[in-house]
C-alpha positions as CSV (number, residue, x, y, z in Angstrom):
1,M,-101.9,-63.7,32.6
2,G,-98.4,-65.3,32.7
3,A,-97.9,-69.0,33.0
4,D,-96.8,-68.7,36.6
5,D,-99.9,-66.6,37.5
6,A,-102.1,-69.2,35.8
7,I,-100.5,-72.1,37.6
8,G,-100.9,-70.2,40.9
9,L,-104.5,-69.5,40.2
10,L,-105.1,-73.2,39.4
11,L,-103.4,-74.3,42.6
12,R,-105.4,-71.8,44.7
13,S,-108.6,-73.1,43.0
14,V,-107.9,-76.8,43.6
15,S,-107.0,-76.0,47.2
16,F,-110.2,-73.9,47.7
17,A,-112.3,-76.6,46.1
18,A,-110.7,-79.4,48.2
19,E,-111.3,-77.4,51.4
20,K,-114.9,-76.7,50.5
21,H,-115.7,-80.3,49.5
22,R,-113.5,-81.9,52.2
23,H,-116.4,-83.7,53.9
24,Q,-118.3,-84.6,50.8
25,R,-118.3,-88.0,49.0
26,R,-119.5,-89.2,45.7
27,K,-122.7,-91.3,45.6
28,D,-120.9,-94.4,44.3
29,A,-120.6,-97.6,46.4
30,Q,-117.0,-96.7,47.4
31,A,-118.0,-93.2,48.5
32,S,-115.1,-91.7,46.5
33,P,-113.8,-88.3,47.7
34,Y,-115.9,-85.6,46.0
35,I,-112.9,-83.5,45.0
36,N,-112.0,-86.2,42.5
37,H,-114.9,-85.0,40.4
38,P,-113.8,-81.4,39.8
39,I,-110.3,-82.5,39.3
40,E,-111.5,-85.0,36.6
41,L,-113.4,-82.3,34.8
42,T,-110.3,-80.0,34.8
43,T,-108.1,-82.8,33.6
44,L,-110.5,-83.7,30.8
45,L,-110.6,-80.1,29.6
46,R,-106.9,-79.7,29.7
47,E,-106.4,-82.9,27.8
48,A,-108.8,-81.6,25.2
49,G,-106.5,-78.6,24.7
50,I,-108.4,-76.1,26.8
51,G,-105.8,-73.8,28.4
52,D,-108.0,-70.9,29.4
53,P,-107.3,-70.5,33.2
54,V,-110.9,-69.1,33.7
55,V,-112.4,-72.3,32.3
56,L,-110.0,-74.6,34.2
57,C,-110.6,-72.8,37.5
58,A,-114.3,-72.7,36.9
59,A,-114.2,-76.5,36.4
60,L,-112.5,-76.9,39.7
61,L,-114.9,-74.6,41.4
62,H,-118.1,-75.5,39.5
63,D,-120.0,-77.2,42.4
64,T,-118.8,-74.9,45.2
65,I,-121.8,-72.6,45.3
66,E,-124.3,-75.3,44.5
67,D,-123.0,-77.9,47.0
68,T,-121.2,-76.0,49.7
69,D,-121.5,-72.9,51.8
70,T,-119.5,-70.9,49.3
71,T,-121.0,-67.6,48.2
72,E,-120.8,-65.7,44.9
73,E,-119.1,-62.9,46.8
74,E,-116.5,-65.3,48.2
75,L,-115.7,-66.6,44.7
76,R,-115.4,-63.0,43.3
77,R,-113.1,-62.0,46.1
78,H,-110.8,-65.0,45.8
79,F,-110.9,-65.6,42.0
80,G,-112.3,-62.6,40.3
81,A,-115.4,-61.8,38.3
82,E,-114.8,-63.9,35.2
83,I,-114.3,-67.2,37.2
84,A,-117.2,-66.4,39.5
85,E,-119.6,-65.6,36.6
86,T,-118.6,-68.8,34.8
87,V,-119.3,-70.8,37.9
88,L,-122.6,-69.0,38.4
89,E,-123.7,-69.9,34.8
90,V,-123.4,-73.6,35.6
91,T,-124.8,-73.5,39.1
92,D,-128.3,-74.8,39.8
93,D,-130.6,-73.1,42.2
94,K,-131.0,-75.7,44.9
95,R,-134.1,-73.9,46.2
96,L,-136.0,-75.2,43.2
97,A,-137.4,-78.7,42.8
98,R,-135.1,-81.2,41.1
99,A,-137.4,-81.4,38.0
100,D,-137.4,-77.6,37.6
101,R,-133.6,-77.5,37.9
102,K,-133.2,-80.2,35.3
103,R,-135.7,-78.4,32.9
104,L,-133.8,-75.1,33.4
105,Q,-130.5,-76.7,32.6
106,I,-131.9,-77.8,29.2
107,E,-133.5,-74.4,28.6
108,H,-130.4,-72.4,29.6
109,A,-127.7,-74.5,28.0
110,A,-127.8,-72.8,24.6
111,H,-127.6,-69.4,26.1
112,I,-124.6,-69.6,28.5
113,S,-121.1,-68.4,27.6
114,D,-118.7,-70.7,25.7
115,R,-116.6,-70.9,28.8
116,A,-119.6,-72.2,30.8
117,K,-120.5,-74.5,28.0
118,L,-117.1,-76.1,28.2
119,V,-117.5,-76.6,31.9
120,K,-121.0,-78.0,31.6
121,L,-120.0,-80.3,28.7
122,A,-117.0,-81.7,30.8
123,D,-119.3,-82.1,33.8
124,K,-121.8,-84.2,31.8
125,I,-119.1,-86.3,30.2
126,C,-117.6,-87.1,33.6
127,N,-121.0,-87.8,35.2
128,L,-121.9,-90.2,32.4
129,R,-118.5,-92.0,32.7
130,D,-119.0,-92.3,36.5
131,M,-122.6,-93.4,36.0
132,A,-121.5,-96.2,33.7
133,R,-118.4,-97.2,35.7
134,A,-119.6,-96.7,39.3
135,P,-123.3,-95.7,39.5
136,P,-124.7,-94.1,42.5
137,S,-125.7,-96.7,45.2
138,G,-129.4,-97.5,45.0
139,W,-130.0,-96.1,41.6
140,S,-132.1,-98.4,39.4
141,Q,-131.2,-99.0,35.8
142,E,-134.3,-96.9,34.8
143,R,-133.1,-93.9,36.9
144,R,-129.7,-94.2,35.3
145,Q,-131.2,-94.3,31.8
146,E,-133.2,-91.2,32.6
147,Y,-130.1,-89.4,33.7
148,F,-128.3,-90.4,30.5
149,N,-131.2,-89.2,28.4
150,W,-131.5,-85.9,30.3
151,A,-127.8,-85.3,30.0
152,K,-128.0,-85.7,26.3
153,Q,-130.8,-83.1,26.1
154,V,-128.5,-80.6,27.9
155,V,-125.5,-81.4,25.7
156,D,-127.5,-81.2,22.5
157,A,-128.2,-77.6,23.4
158,L,-124.4,-77.0,24.0
159,R,-123.2,-78.5,20.7
160,G,-120.9,-76.4,18.5
161,V,-118.5,-75.3,21.3
162,H,-115.9,-78.1,21.1
163,P,-116.2,-81.0,18.6
164,Q,-113.6,-83.2,20.4
165,L,-115.4,-82.9,23.8
166,E,-118.8,-83.5,22.0
167,R,-117.3,-86.8,20.6
168,E,-116.2,-87.7,24.1
169,F,-119.8,-87.1,25.3
170,D,-121.1,-89.3,22.5
171,L,-118.8,-92.1,23.5
172,A,-119.8,-91.8,27.2
173,F,-123.5,-91.7,26.1
174,A,-123.0,-94.9,24.1
175,A,-122.1,-96.7,27.3
176,R,-125.6,-96.0,28.8
177,P,-127.5,-98.8,30.4
178,Q,-129.7,-100.7,28.0
């Protein structure tokens, strides 16, 4: 894929994600626009030297199936099998109870592709940074601590994919509520 093709694919991905998440807000007190989150993941990955357009597009699209009306078929049609499959690897089944989804993330983390591991790792880094900087409204310190500890369990199963991002996670984890 040429550079122009990759840039075009990234722009289509950010446009698609922005449209799908247009009515969603983050859970922080300011109710930040949700699209900031996938853009933050993609920026983090790029700054860590990740240039694979599949990974970058999957980061932009990582919550579309889980949190919008987007279907697997829709992602395949617009972005191809590799991107759709990477997104699917990091997508929780919202029909399951939250405790089951969290357990499955820990269990599956070691078995997903390296591309999906990069997206998942960036997601956890960004979520911990957000949790420390602007926690969800109404979350107690205990609930935030539980989130940090669970995220560490997920990331511990991902380790070995990108040492720089793993260090970034460790720094984010060090900012956990005490």
